[in-house]
C-alpha positions in Angstrom: 1.8 -4.7 3.3 -1.4 -4.7 5.6 0.8 -6.7 8.2 4.0 -7.8 8.9 4.9 -10.7 11.9 8.3 -11.3 13.0 8.9 -14.0 14.5 12.5 -15.2 16.6 14.6 -12.6 14.8 16.9 -10.7 17.1 14.4 -9.2 19.8 11.2 -9.8 18.6 9.8 -12.7 19.9 6.6 -12.5 18.5 6.1 -9.1 17.0 3.1 -7.5 14.7 2.6 -4.5 13.2 -0.5 -3.4 11.7 0.2 -1.2 8.7 -0.9 1.4 6.6 0.8 3.9 3.6 3.0 5.8 6.1 4.7 3.5 8.9 6.7 5.3 11.4 8.9 3.5 13.7 9.9 5.2 16.8 11.2 4.7 20.0 14.4 4.4 22.2 17.8 2.9 20.6 17.9 -0.5 20.3 14.6 -1.7 20.5 14.1 -3.5 17.3 12.8 -0.7 14.8 16.4 -1.6 12.5 15.2 -5.5 12.8 12.1 -4.5 11.3 13.6 -3.5 8.5 16.4 -6.1 8.4 13.7 -8.5 8.0 12.7 -6.9 4.9 16.0 -6.1 3.3 17.2 -10.0 4.0 13.9 -11.2 2.0 15.4 -8.9 -1.0 19.0 -9.3 -1.2 18.2 -13.5 -0.9 15.7 -12.9 -3.5 18.5 -11.0 -5.6 21.1 -13.7 -4.5 18.9 -16.5 -6.7 18.7 -18.1 -2.9 15.4 -17.3 -1.5 13.0 -19.2 -3.3 15.5 -22.3 -3.8 17.3 -22.7 -0.5 16.8 -19.8 2.0 17.9 -17.0 3.4 21.5 -14.8 3.4 22.0 -13.6 6.5 24.6 -10.9 5.0 24.8 -9.2 1.4 24.6 -5.7 -0.4 21.6 -4.1 1.6 22.2 -5.4 5.5 24.6 -7.8 7.4 23.4 -9.9 10.3 26.4 -11.9 11.0 25.5 -15.3 11.7 22.4 -17.3 13.1 23.4 -17.2 16.5 22.7 -13.3 15.8 19.7 -13.6 14.0 17.3 -15.9 16.4 15.5 -14.5 19.1 17.8 -15.5 22.0 15.0 -16.9 24.6 13.4 -19.1 21.3 11.7 -22.1 22.5 12.4 -23.3 18.8 14.6 -23.4 15.6 12.1 -21.5 13.5 12.2 -18.2 12.3 9.6 -16.6 11.2 8.8 -13.7 8.9 4.6 -13.2 7.2 3.4 -10.0 5.6 0.1 -9.9 4.5 -0.9 -8.0 0.7 -4.6 -8.0 -0.2 -5.6 -10.7 2.4 -3.0 -12.9 1.1 -0.4 -14.2 3.6 3.8 -14.4 2.5 5.2 -16.5 4.9 8.6 -17.1 5.2 9.8 -20.3 7.7 13.9 -20.6 7.9 15.9 -22.9 10.2 18.2 -22.3 12.6 20.6 -24.8 13.1 24.4 -23.9 13.7 24.7 -21.0 15.4 27.6 -19.5 13.3 25.4 -20.5 9.8 25.4 -17.1 7.4 22.6 -19.0 6.1 19.3 -20.2 7.0 17.7 -22.9 5.0 14.0 -22.5 3.9 11.4 -25.0 5.7 7.6 -23.9 3.7 7.4 -23.7 0.1 7.1 -20.4 -1.6 4.9 -18.1 -2.6 4.7 -16.8 -6.2 6.4 -13.1 -5.7 6.9 -11.8 -9.1 4.3 -9.2 -8.9 5.4 -7.6 -5.2 7.1 -4.2 -4.9 9.6 -5.6 -2.5 11.2 -8.0 -4.8 10.5 -5.5 -8.0 12.2 -2.3 -9.6 9.9 0.3 -7.7 11.6 -0.2 -4.2 14.1 2.4 -2.8 15.9 1.6 0.6 18.3 4.3 2.3 19.6 4.0 5.3 20.8 6.0 8.4 24.3 5.2 6.7 23.8 7.8 3.6 26.6 9.0 2.2 27.9 12.1 3.5 28.9 14.8 0.3 31.2 12.8 -2.4 33.4 14.2 -4.9 31.9 11.9 -7.1 29.2 9.6 -7.6 29.5 6.0 -9.3 28.0 5.0 -12.3 25.8 2.0 -12.5 24.2 1.5 -16.0 22.0 -1.8 -14.5 21.0 -0.4 -11.4 20.0 2.6 -12.8 18.5 2.3 -15.9 16.7 -1.0 -15.5 16.3 -2.0 -12.2 15.6 2.0 -11.4 17.7 2.0 -7.8 19.0 5.3 -6.3 20.8 2.8 -4.0 22.4 -0.6 -4.3 25.1 -0.7 -1.5 23.6 -0.8 2.4 21.1 1.8 1.6 23.8 4.3 0.5 22.3 6.6 -2.3 25.3 6.3 -4.1 23.6 6.4 -7.3 21.7 9.4 -7.3 23.9 11.5 -9.5 23.2 8.7 -12.1 19.6 8.5 -11.1 18.9 11.8 -11.1 20.7 12.9 -14.7 19.1 9.4 -16.1 15.8 10.5 -15.1 16.1 14.4 -14.8 12.6 14.5 -18.0 10.7 12.1 -16.3 7.3 13.3 -15.7 6.3 12.9 -11.8 3.7 10.7 -11.5 1.6 12.0 -8.7 -0.4 15.5 -9.3 -0.3 16.4 -5.4 3.5 16.2 -5.6 3.9 18.8 -8.2 5.4 22.0 -6.7 2.7 25.0 -7.3 5.8 27.1 -8.2 6.6 25.1 -11.2 5.0 24.5 -13.9 7.4 21.5 -15.2 6.8 17.7 -14.3 10.3 16.6 -15.0 12.1 15.2 -12.4 14.8 17.5 -11.9 13.3 20.2 -12.0 10.4 19.3 -8.9 13.4 17.7 -7.1 15.0 21.3 -7.2 12.1 22.8 -6.1 11.3 20.6 -3.6 15.1 21.0 -2.2 13.6 24.7 -2.1 11.1 24.4 0.3 13.3 22.1 2.5 16.2 23.4 2.6 15.9 27.1 1.2 17.5 28.6 -2.0 20.0 25.9 -2.8 19.8 23.9 -6.5 21.3 20.6 -7.5 23.3 20.6 -10.8 24.5 17.1 -12.1 27.0 16.5 -14.7 28.6 13.2 -15.9 32.0 12.8 -16.0 32.6 10.3 -19.0 36.6 10.2 -18.2 35.6 9.3 -14.8 32.9 7.0 -15.4 30.8 8.9 -13.0 28.9 12.1 -12.0 29.8 15.3 -10.2 26.7 16.7 -8.2 27.4 20.5 -7.4 24.8 23.3 -5.4 24.1 26.6 -6.1 22.8 28.9 -3.9 19.8 31.2 -5.5 18.1 34.7 -4.7 14.4 35.2 -4.0 11.9 35.0 -6.9 11.5 37.0 -9.4 14.9 37.5 -10.3 16.7 34.2 -9.5 20.0 35.3 -9.4 22.6 32.5 -8.8 25.8 32.0 -7.1 28.8 30.4 -8.2 28.7 26.3 -8.4 30.2 24.2 -5.3 31.4 20.9 -4.3 29.1 19.1 -2.9 31.9 18.6 -0.1 32.0 22.6 0.3 28.0 22.6 1.2 26.1 21.3 4.0 26.1 17.6 5.1 21.8 17.7 5.1 21.9 18.9 1.4 23.5 15.4 0.5 21.7 13.6 2.9 18.1 14.7 1.8 18.3 14.8 -1.7 18.3 10.5 -2.6 15.1 11.2 -0.7 13.3 13.7 -2.6 14.5 12.0 -5.7 13.4 8.5 -4.1 10.0 10.2 -3.2 9.0 12.3 -6.2 10.1 9.3 -8.8 7.7 7.0 -7.1 4.7 5.0 -8.5 1.9 4.3 -7.0 3.2 0.8 -6.4 6.2 1.7 -4.7 7.6 0.6 -1.5 10.1 2.9 -0.3 12.1 2.8 3.5 14.0 5.1 5.1 16.6 5.3 7.8 16.5 8.6 9.9 15.0 11.1 7.6 16.0 13.9 10.1 19.4 13.7 9.6 21.3 16.8 9.9 18.4 18.6 9.0 17.4 21.8 10.5 14.4 21.1 12.7 12.0 23.4 9.6 13.3 21.3 7.2 12.6 17.9 9.1 8.7 19.1 9.0 8.7 19.8 5.3 10.4 16.6 3.9 7.9 14.7 6.2 5.0 16.7 4.8 6.5 15.7 1.5 6.9 12.0 2.6 3.3 12.2 3.4 1.6 13.4 0.1 3.2 10.4 -1.9 2.0 8.4 0.9 -1.7 9.9 -0.1 -1.3 8.6 -3.7 -0.8 4.6 -2.6 3.3 4.4 -2.4 3.8 2.4 0.9 7.0 4.5 3.4 8.4 2.5 6.0 10.4 5.8 8.0 12.4 4.7 10.9 13.3 8.1 13.6 13.9 9.5 16.7 12.5 13.1 15.2 9.6 14.9 16.9 9.9 17.1 14.0 9.1 14.7 11.8 6.4 13.0 14.1 4.7 16.6 13.9 5.1 17.1 10.2 3.2 14.0 9.9 0.7 15.4 11.7 0.7 18.8 10.1 0.1 17.2 6.7 -2.7 14.8 8.5 -4.4 18.4 9.5 -3.6 19.9 5.6 -5.7 16.8 4.4 -8.7 19.0 5.7 -7.8 20.6 2.3 -7.4 18.4 0.2 -3.1 18.9 0.4 -2.1 16.2 3.4 -2.7 12.9 4.2 -5.9 11.1 5.2 -5.5 10.0 9.3 -6.5 6.0 8.1 -3.2 6.2 6.2 -0.4 7.3 9.2 0.4 3.7 11.1 2.6 5.5 14.0 4.8 2.0 16.0 6.4 3.0 19.4 8.8 0.1 20.2 10.1 -0.3 23.3 11.4 -3.8 25.4 10.0 -5.7 28.0 12.2 -6.1 31.2 11.6 -9.3 31.3 12.9 -11.3 28.7 14.3 -9.1 26.8 11.2 -9.1 23.5 10.5 -5.9 21.8 7.0 -4.7 22.4 5.3 -1.8 20.2 2.5 0.1 20.6 0.4 1.4 18.0 -0.2 5.0 18.8 -3.8 6.3 16.8 -3.6 8.9 14.7 -7.2 11.4 14.3 -8.9 13.6 12.4 -7.3 17.2 12.4 -3.3 15.8 12.7 -4.4 15.0 17.0 -2.5 12.2 18.5 -4.5 11.1 22.3 -3.0 8.8 24.9 0.3 8.9 23.8 2.5 6.2 25.8 4.9 7.2 28.2 8.7 8.2 26.3 6.7 8.8 23.3 8.5 12.3 22.4 8.1 13.8 25.7 11.4 14.8 26.4 10.8 18.7 25.5 8.1 18.9 28.4 10.4 16.8 30.9 13.5 19.3 30.3 10.5 22.4 30.3 9.1 21.7 33.8 13.3 21.5 35.0 13.8 24.6 33.8 10.7 26.3 35.2 11.4 24.5 38.7 8.5 21.9 38.5 
């Protein structure tokens, strides 16, 4: 996607986003960032419920719940049209839905659909991981169709509930891109690369996945290692007995490393439960995948995710990061009148530089330091 437009949807009266490979949505709470994700998720879940092409948009389903039509429509809309438009290869895909009954949970489509069989949003190379990813679990469910046929890490609301099955099933599959192969490992297998990148982001941790056939589920355990070359291991620990950040981060790493060139990945709050250094390292890994053509949407409140991305842009000078023109940072704010979302694109320049960022763009540390220093 090179452009996305939302009209009369929630706080979006007429929002247009110019998109790149890596798209970062940031801004204060309640400014409309998650609504961008929801627009795409509504299209996908309606497609998989066999309604999108035939009749219209399901407002509630396995990916997201909006509620009723009254909740979906922009409060000050001057017409009854809710519209999503995205552009791919200079072709527009337009979805128009009619607002009729405020309490309806379904919006009827007004325009004829475009052929969409080859679009990542509706295909197998799509992953969504929500801000409400699963905390450490005693066991992770098995779903042969979703994992082994549709290649999904998550189905229900982006929880990441299938990460155990996915990692076990595709453990020996080779990662698609040479720049994602960690230099400390000779193996290109997904499980090995997951472990070495996990250790890069969260030091000394090692993931182990086992199938419990009696429970039709998978168990994830973790070990901790000494530094190389001895590679001494601790005992195995249940997922519930290690830090939340490990379980929150694992499905993100797996989604990134298993991506193909035409993949679409949507991640909310990748920084959740992570140490600042780990956030920066994770952002740099995400940027490496985006450099290969994987399209990634991130919603974040973390300056460490932003700065880690800018470090990846700086690293591109040595061909180890991402080109500046493949990164789009969008700052969301809301107009004081009519409560409509406004989006400011923050340009990223070569060397990872940002010039003249908008007021409120990750400037709180400067504000706090000025107070502490008595200015």
